[in-house]
C-alpha positions in Angstrom: -10.2 55.2 30.7 -9.7 54.5 27.1 -6.2 53.4 26.0 -4.4 55.6 23.5 -2.7 53.6 20.7 -0.1 55.4 18.6 1.3 53.9 15.3 4.9 53.6 14.0 6.2 52.2 10.8 9.4 50.5 9.6 9.3 50.0 5.9 6.3 47.6 5.4 5.9 46.7 9.2 3.5 48.5 11.4 4.0 48.7 15.2 1.9 50.3 18.0 2.4 51.6 21.5 -0.5 51.6 24.1 -0.4 54.7 26.3 3.2 55.2 25.5 4.2 51.7 26.6 6.6 49.3 24.8 6.2 49.1 21.0 4.7 45.9 19.7 4.4 44.4 16.2 1.0 44.5 14.6 1.4 43.3 11.0 3.2 43.7 7.7 1.7 45.4 4.7 1.2 42.7 2.0 -0.5 42.4 -1.4 -3.0 39.7 -2.1 -4.5 39.4 -5.5 -5.9 43.0 -6.1 -6.0 43.9 -2.5 -3.6 45.3 0.3 -3.7 44.6 3.8 -1.9 43.4 7.0 -0.5 40.0 7.8 1.5 39.0 10.9 2.4 35.2 10.7 5.5 34.7 8.5 9.1 33.6 8.8 11.0 36.2 10.8 7.9 37.9 12.1 8.3 40.0 15.3 4.9 39.1 16.6 4.9 38.2 20.3 4.5 34.4 20.8 1.2 33.6 22.4 0.1 30.1 21.3 -3.0 28.1 22.2 -2.2 25.1 24.4 -5.1 22.8 25.2 -3.6 22.0 28.7 -4.0 25.7 29.7 -7.8 25.6 29.1 -8.7 22.1 30.1 -10.1 23.5 33.4 -12.5 25.8 31.5 -13.5 23.4 28.7 -12.5 19.8 29.6 -11.7 17.5 26.5 -13.2 20.1 24.2 -10.0 22.1 24.6 -8.0 19.1 23.3 -10.6 18.4 20.6 -10.0 21.8 18.9 -6.2 21.6 19.3 -5.4 19.8 16.1 -7.2 22.4 14.0 -5.5 25.1 16.1 -2.1 23.4 15.0 -3.2 23.6 11.4 -4.0 27.4 11.7 -0.7 28.2 13.4 -1.9 28.2 17.1 -1.3 31.9 17.7 -4.0 33.9 19.5 -2.7 36.9 17.7 -3.0 35.8 14.1 -4.2 38.6 11.8 -4.9 39.2 8.1 -6.9 42.1 6.7 -6.4 41.5 3.0 -9.1 39.2 1.7 -12.8 39.3 1.3 -13.4 38.8 5.1 -11.8 42.2 5.5 -10.6 41.3 9.1 -9.6 37.9 10.4 -8.2 37.3 13.8 -7.3 34.6 16.3 -6.0 31.1 16.4 -9.3 29.9 14.9 -8.9 32.6 12.2 -12.3 34.1 12.9 -13.6 36.1 10.0 -15.6 39.3 10.1 -17.6 38.8 6.9 -20.1 36.2 8.2 -23.3 37.5 9.9 -23.7 36.0 13.3 -20.4 34.2 12.6 -17.4 33.3 14.8 -15.7 36.7 14.7 -19.0 38.6 15.5 -19.8 36.3 18.4 -16.2 36.6 19.7 -16.3 40.4 19.5 -19.7 40.5 21.3 -18.2 38.5 24.1 -15.2 41.0 24.3 -17.6 43.9 24.4 -19.4 42.4 27.4 -16.1 42.4 29.4 -15.1 45.1 31.8 -12.1 46.1 29.7 -14.3 46.9 26.6 -14.5 50.6 27.4 -10.7 50.8 27.6 -10.2 49.3 24.1 -13.3 50.2 22.0 -15.1 53.1 23.8 -17.1 53.8 20.7 -18.5 50.2 20.5 -21.2 48.7 22.7 -23.8 45.9 22.6 -27.3 47.2 21.8 -29.9 44.5 22.0 -27.2 41.9 21.8 -25.6 43.3 18.6 -22.4 45.3 18.0 -23.1 49.1 17.6 -21.2 52.3 17.3 -22.3 54.6 20.0 -19.9 57.6 20.0 -21.3 61.1 19.4 -24.6 62.6 20.2 -26.7 60.6 17.8 -28.5 57.2 18.2 -26.5 54.0 18.2 -25.7 52.6 14.8 -25.8 48.8 14.4 -22.7 47.6 12.7 -23.9 44.0 12.2 -27.2 42.4 11.6 -28.5 38.8 10.8 -28.0 39.8 7.1 -24.8 41.8 6.9 -21.6 42.8 8.6 -20.6 45.3 6.0 -20.6 48.2 8.5 -18.5 46.2 11.0 -16.0 45.3 8.3 -15.7 48.9 7.2 -15.3 50.0 10.9 -12.4 47.6 11.3 -10.9 47.9 7.8 -12.2 50.8 5.8 -10.9 49.6 2.4 -8.9 46.8 0.7 -7.0 49.4 -1.3 -4.4 50.3 1.3 -3.5 49.8 4.9 -5.3 52.7 6.9 -4.6 53.9 10.4 -8.0 52.7 11.6 -7.2 49.1 10.4 -3.9 49.1 12.3 -5.4 50.5 15.5 -8.2 48.0 15.5 -5.7 45.1 15.0 -3.5 46.6 17.7 -6.4 46.8 20.2 -7.2 43.2 19.7 -3.6 42.1 20.0 -2.9 44.1 23.1 -6.2 43.0 24.8 -5.4 39.3 24.1 -1.9 39.6 25.4 -2.8 41.3 28.7 -6.1 39.8 29.6 -6.6 35.9 29.8 -10.3 36.4 29.5 -9.8 37.6 25.9 -7.9 34.3 25.2 -10.7 32.3 26.9 -13.1 34.2 24.6 -11.4 32.8 21.5 -11.3 29.2 22.9 -14.9 29.5 23.9 -16.0 30.5 20.4 -13.8 27.8 18.9 -15.4 25.1 21.1 -18.9 26.4 20.4 -18.2 26.2 16.6 -16.9 22.6 17.0 -19.8 21.6 19.1 -22.2 22.8 16.4 -20.2 20.7 13.9 -20.7 17.7 16.1 -24.5 18.5 16.5 -24.9 18.7 12.8 -23.0 15.4 12.1 -25.0 13.8 14.9 -28.4 14.9 13.4 -27.2 13.1 10.2 -26.7 10.0 12.3 -23.0 9.8 11.3 -21.0 9.9 14.5 -22.6 7.9 17.4 -19.8 5.7 19.0 -17.3 7.1 16.5 -13.9 7.8 18.0 -12.9 11.4 18.7 -10.2 11.1 16.1 -12.7 10.6 13.3 -14.9 13.3 14.6 -11.9 15.7 14.9 -11.2 15.2 11.1 -14.8 15.8 10.3 -14.7 19.1 12.4 -11.6 20.2 10.6 -13.1 19.6 7.3 -16.1 21.7 8.1 -14.0 24.4 9.7 -11.6 24.6 6.7 -14.3 24.0 4.0 -12.1 21.7 2.0 -15.0 19.4 1.1 -16.7 22.1 -1.0 -20.4 21.5 -1.9 -20.0 17.7 -1.5 -18.7 17.9 2.0 -21.4 15.7 3.6 -21.5 13.2 0.8 -17.7 12.9 1.0 -17.8 12.5 4.8 -20.5 9.9 4.7 -18.7 7.9 1.9 -15.5 8.0 4.0 -17.2 6.8 7.2 -18.5 3.8 5.3 -15.0 2.7 4.3 -13.0 -0.1 6.2 -10.7 2.5 7.5 -12.8 5.6 8.1 -10.0 7.7 9.7 -7.7 7.3 6.7 -10.6 7.9 4.3 -11.6 11.1 6.1 -7.9 12.3 5.9 -8.0 11.8 2.1 -10.7 14.5 1.7 -9.0 17.5 0.2 -5.8 15.8 -1.1 -3.5 16.5 -2.7 -4.2 20.2 -2.5 -4.2 20.2 1.3 -1.6 17.7 1.9 0.4 19.8 4.4 -2.6 20.7 6.4 -3.8 17.1 6.5 -0.4 15.9 7.6 -0.3 18.5 10.5 -3.8 17.5 11.5 -3.0 13.8 11.5 0.2 14.3 13.5 -1.7 16.3 16.1 -4.5 13.7 16.4 -1.9 10.9 16.9 -0.2 12.8 19.6 -3.3 12.7 21.9 -4.2 9.3 23.1 -7.7 10.5 24.2 -8.5 10.9 20.5 -8.6 7.1 20.2 -10.1 6.3 23.5 -13.1 8.8 23.7 -16.1 8.3 21.6 -19.0 10.5 20.6 -22.2 9.5 22.6 -25.5 10.6 21.0 -27.4 10.1 24.3 -24.9 12.2 26.2 -24.5 14.7 23.4 -20.8 14.7 24.3 -17.6 12.6 24.1 -17.3 9.9 26.8 
């Protein structure tokens, strides 16, 4: 049976109840450039703490859980991170999966959720139709909300406009927050997608013959650069140049400075804290870290 979510508001802060249960924080109404949306990670936020810890998922993903952890630290680590105020329209999770990219991380993550038994409880009007997210309520034919070319309809379903915070936007966010808090499988879905993305980064770097026998620490910085996008159009040139330097790790960490100094500092600290980052190396033959 579908869960009924009801909204309450305290000034700029939005809360929800699920089937009349305890109220929980969803997000704060904030301006961003010319847009208005929700945000929930800030000083004094009442968001429930639910952080990604690699050790909790090592049984599912092995070293890959640790490999994505430094970037998770850079993104704040919360499984419940939300923003709905920028061009992505809806961004969620510790990897900050964004809804505006066709076949992107958010789309794949939501597809995984909709394949779970709880999907009808949270999103009774959504289903997978030939592997894609579709709206299925009413007597008409299913309406695809995402294709290989566009997620415009999915973005509008989750967040109707960037002009104001609408009830539909709050409810969509509340459903994902509640689902993630109460079902470990929803957390695993986030980790699974983050690992998949980082594996694709390594595959791309390996095809360019850049990382065979490179320590995981260097590979981790490369993955974070690609995830964050701080290399811009010259990303691969900058990465290749850095790897040719006498101290490749230090050179890689210089990419994006000084603008992203705080993020790079967090990344370096998290990498240093895991000894396996220095002892494991990428092995092209194995297509994995050894």
